[in-house]
C-alpha atoms as a printed R data frame, in Angstrom:
    type eleno elety resid chain resno       x       y       z
1   ATOM     1    CA   MET     A     1 108.110 104.772 112.141
2   ATOM     2    CA   HIS     A     2 107.569 103.312 115.329
3   ATOM     3    CA   ARG     A     3 109.539 104.845 117.851
4   ATOM     4    CA   HIS     A     4 111.793 101.334 119.016
5   ATOM     5    CA   ASP     A     5 113.024 100.825 115.215
6   ATOM     6    CA   ALA     A     6 113.631 104.852 114.596
7   ATOM     7    CA   ALA     A     7 116.541 104.060 117.686
8   ATOM     8    CA   GLU     A     8 117.681 100.594 116.933
9   ATOM     9    CA   LEU     A     9 118.759 102.637 113.440
10  ATOM    10    CA   LEU     A    10 120.097 105.814 114.813
11  ATOM    11    CA   ARG     A    11 121.905 103.424 117.764
12  ATOM    12    CA   ALA     A    12 123.344 101.707 114.511
13  ATOM    13    CA   SER     A    13 124.329 104.802 112.765
14  ATOM    14    CA   ASP     A    14 125.626 106.937 115.127
15  ATOM    15    CA   ALA     A    15 128.460 106.130 118.094
16  ATOM    16    CA   ARG     A    16 127.094 109.467 120.167
17  ATOM    17    CA   PHE     A    17 123.716 107.759 120.372
18  ATOM    18    CA   ALA     A    18 124.004 104.739 122.811
19  ATOM    19    CA   GLU     A    19 120.046 104.559 124.216
20  ATOM    20    CA   PRO     A    20 118.734 107.447 122.206
21  ATOM    21    CA   GLU     A    21 114.744 107.624 123.489
22  ATOM    22    CA   LEU     A    22 114.329 109.996 120.700
23  ATOM    23    CA   ASP     A    23 112.694 113.210 122.711
24  ATOM    24    CA   ARG     A    24 115.549 115.227 122.505
25  ATOM    25    CA   LEU     A    25 115.803 118.101 119.822
26  ATOM    26    CA   GLU     A    26 120.027 116.194 118.954
27  ATOM    27    CA   GLU     A    27 118.627 112.450 119.046
28  ATOM    28    CA   GLN     A    28 115.267 113.532 116.528
29  ATOM    29    CA   ALA     A    29 117.714 115.676 114.167
30  ATOM    30    CA   ALA     A    30 119.932 112.730 114.030
31  ATOM    31    CA   PHE     A    31 117.279 110.741 112.795
32  ATOM    32    CA   ALA     A    32 116.029 113.171 110.218
33  ATOM    33    CA   LEU     A    33 119.463 113.710 108.932
34  ATOM    34    CA   MET     A    34 120.297 110.013 108.388
35  ATOM    35    CA   LEU     A    35 116.364 109.017 107.209
36  ATOM    36    CA   GLU     A    36 117.045 112.666 104.500
37  ATOM    37    CA   SER     A    37 119.920 110.414 102.856
38  ATOM    38    CA   ALA     A    38 118.290 106.908 102.657
39  ATOM    39    CA   PHE     A    39 114.528 107.786 101.510
40  ATOM    40    CA   ALA     A    40 113.361 108.307  98.461
41  ATOM    41    CA   LEU     A    41 110.255 109.348  95.998
42  ATOM    42    CA   LYS     A    42 110.522 109.110  92.730
43  ATOM    43    CA   LEU     A    43 108.340 108.488  89.913
44  ATOM    44    CA   LYS     A    44 108.517 105.024  87.732
45  ATOM    45    CA   ASP     A    45 111.747 104.953  85.699
46  ATOM    46    CA   GLU     A    46 112.931 108.459  86.460
47  ATOM    47    CA   GLU     A    47 115.436 109.674  89.100
48  ATOM    48    CA   PRO     A    48 114.246 110.525  92.683
49  ATOM    49    CA   LEU     A    49 113.075 113.488  93.452
50  ATOM    50    CA   ALA     A    50 114.197 116.577  95.333
51  ATOM    51    CA   LEU     A    51 112.922 117.003  98.544
52  ATOM    52    CA   THR     A    52 113.578 118.788 101.193
53  ATOM    53    CA   LEU     A    53 113.980 117.866 104.779
54  ATOM    54    CA   VAL     A    54 111.688 120.222 107.150
55  ATOM    55    CA   GLY     A    55 111.834 118.541 110.736
56  ATOM    56    CA   ALA     A    56 111.026 115.369 112.958
57  ATOM    57    CA   GLU     A    57 108.893 114.458 116.110
58  ATOM    58    CA   ALA     A    58 108.389 112.323 118.507
59  ATOM    59    CA   GLU     A    59 105.169 111.481 119.465
60  ATOM    60    CA   GLY     A    60 103.763 108.629 121.726
61  ATOM    61    CA   GLU     A    61 105.424 105.458 119.888
62  ATOM    62    CA   ARG     A    62 106.032 107.172 116.575
63  ATOM    63    CA   VAL     A    63 108.692 108.973 115.320
64  ATOM    64    CA   TYR     A    64 107.897 111.450 111.979
65  ATOM    65    CA   VAL     A    65 110.037 112.884 109.767
66  ATOM    66    CA   TYR     A    66 108.687 116.229 107.751
67  ATOM    67    CA   GLN     A    67 109.972 116.218 104.187
68  ATOM    68    CA   GLU     A    68 108.286 118.277 100.820
69  ATOM    69    CA   ILE     A    69 108.708 118.082  97.592
70  ATOM    70    CA   GLU     A    70 107.722 120.777  95.392
71  ATOM    71    CA   GLY     A    71 105.758 120.080  91.979
72  ATOM    72    CA   THR     A    72 102.476 118.729  90.593
73  ATOM    73    CA   PHE     A    73 102.201 114.771  90.633
74  ATOM    74    CA   ALA     A    74 100.147 111.937  91.078
75  ATOM    75    CA   ALA     A    75 100.146 110.609  94.843
76  ATOM    76    CA   LEU     A    76  99.429 107.112  92.882
77  ATOM    77    CA   ALA     A    77 102.406 107.914  90.497
78  ATOM    78    CA   LEU     A    78 105.213 107.736  92.939
79  ATOM    79    CA   GLU     A    79 107.347 105.102  94.244
80  ATOM    80    CA   ALA     A    80 109.396 105.091  97.845
81  ATOM    81    CA   SER     A    81 112.732 104.194  98.566
82  ATOM    82    CA   GLN     A    82 113.268 100.924 100.800
83  ATOM    83    CA   ARG     A    83 116.832 102.128 101.249
84  ATOM    84    CA   LEU     A    84 116.137 102.634 104.813
85  ATOM    85    CA   PHE     A    85 115.655  99.259 105.672
86  ATOM    86    CA   SER     A    86 118.825  97.460 104.219
87  ATOM    87    CA   ASP     A    87 120.222  98.601 108.039
88  ATOM    88    CA   ALA     A    88 116.906  97.924 109.762
89  ATOM    89    CA   PRO     A    89 117.152  95.714 112.651
90  ATOM    90    CA   GLY     A    90 114.670  92.940 112.375
91  ATOM    91    CA   ARG     A    91 111.604  93.311 110.324
92  ATOM    92    CA   THR     A    92 110.695  96.522 110.649
93  ATOM    93    CA   VAL     A    93 107.954  98.701 108.942
94  ATOM    94    CA   ALA     A    94 107.441 101.739 108.631
95  ATOM    95    CA   GLU     A    95 104.144 104.037 107.472
96  ATOM    96    CA   VAL     A    96 104.981 106.740 104.476
97  ATOM    97    CA   PHE     A    97 102.613 108.782 104.490
98  ATOM    98    CA   LEU     A    98 101.753 111.603 101.370
99  ATOM    99    CA   GLU     A    99  99.620 114.508 102.102
100 ATOM   100    CA   ALA     A   100  97.577 117.354  98.996
101 ATOM   101    CA   ASP     A   101  94.942 118.538  98.340
102 ATOM   102    CA   ASP     A   102  93.121 117.869 101.997
103 ATOM   103    CA   ARG     A   103  94.215 114.653 101.170
104 ATOM   104    CA   ARG     A   104  96.296 111.675 103.330
105 ATOM   105    CA   ILE     A   105  97.313 109.028 101.953
106 ATOM   106    CA   ARG     A   106  99.153 106.363 103.471
107 ATOM   107    CA   ARG     A   107 101.251 103.388 102.765
108 ATOM   108    CA   VAL     A   108 102.872 100.349 104.970
109 ATOM   109    CA   ALA     A   109 106.182 100.010 103.953
110 ATOM   110    CA   GLU     A   110 107.546  95.973 104.396
111 ATOM   111    CA   PRO     A   111 111.272  95.540 103.444
112 ATOM   112    CA   ASN     A   112 110.661  93.466  99.747
113 ATOM   113    CA   GLY     A   113 112.324  95.083  97.010
114 ATOM   114    CA   ASP     A   114 113.917  98.841  96.340
115 ATOM   115    CA   TRP     A   115 111.044 100.514  96.062
116 ATOM   116    CA   ILE     A   116 107.444 100.380  97.172
117 ATOM   117    CA   ARG     A   117 104.548 101.923  94.632
118 ATOM   118    CA   PHE     A   118 101.141 103.577  96.553
119 ATOM   119    CA   ASP     A   119  98.818 102.164  94.200
120 ATOM   120    CA   ASP     A   120  97.335 100.193  96.742
121 ATOM   121    CA   VAL     A   121  97.261 103.114  99.211
122 ATOM   122    CA   VAL     A   122  94.317 103.810 101.687
123 ATOM   123    CA   ALA     A   123  92.563 107.548 101.508
124 ATOM   124    CA   ILE     A   124  92.788 108.408 105.368
125 ATOM   125    CA   PRO     A   125  90.626 111.754 105.882
126 ATOM   126    CA   GLU     A   126  92.191 114.089 108.384
127 ATOM   127    CA   ALA     A   127  91.027 113.822 112.098
128 ATOM   128    CA   LYS     A   128  88.990 117.182 113.204
């Protein structure tokens, strides 16, 4: 997510962070926990899958939150929750990346409905 959008979400959800920069570990952890409760993956017409929070980092103008899922799933059959956007400032846009089998798939998510599908994904080769 863009750093300024992540900072706005953290500021709005946690009074301890009046001016978050997301450079400090405490801010990244708080943002990751907030996102963990607002983001889900599921297969169409099924309950959300169990995700495990791995960590977070800020790099340049982006903040990344890493979650893992166990099992074998077709990436194009997954849907991602957009519940996060209900509290987002303005027209926040986030990117959801799925990595599996040496392939990285990106889906740009904009607030529009409850779930986004990965049916119009772009395969992105790993940078070397």
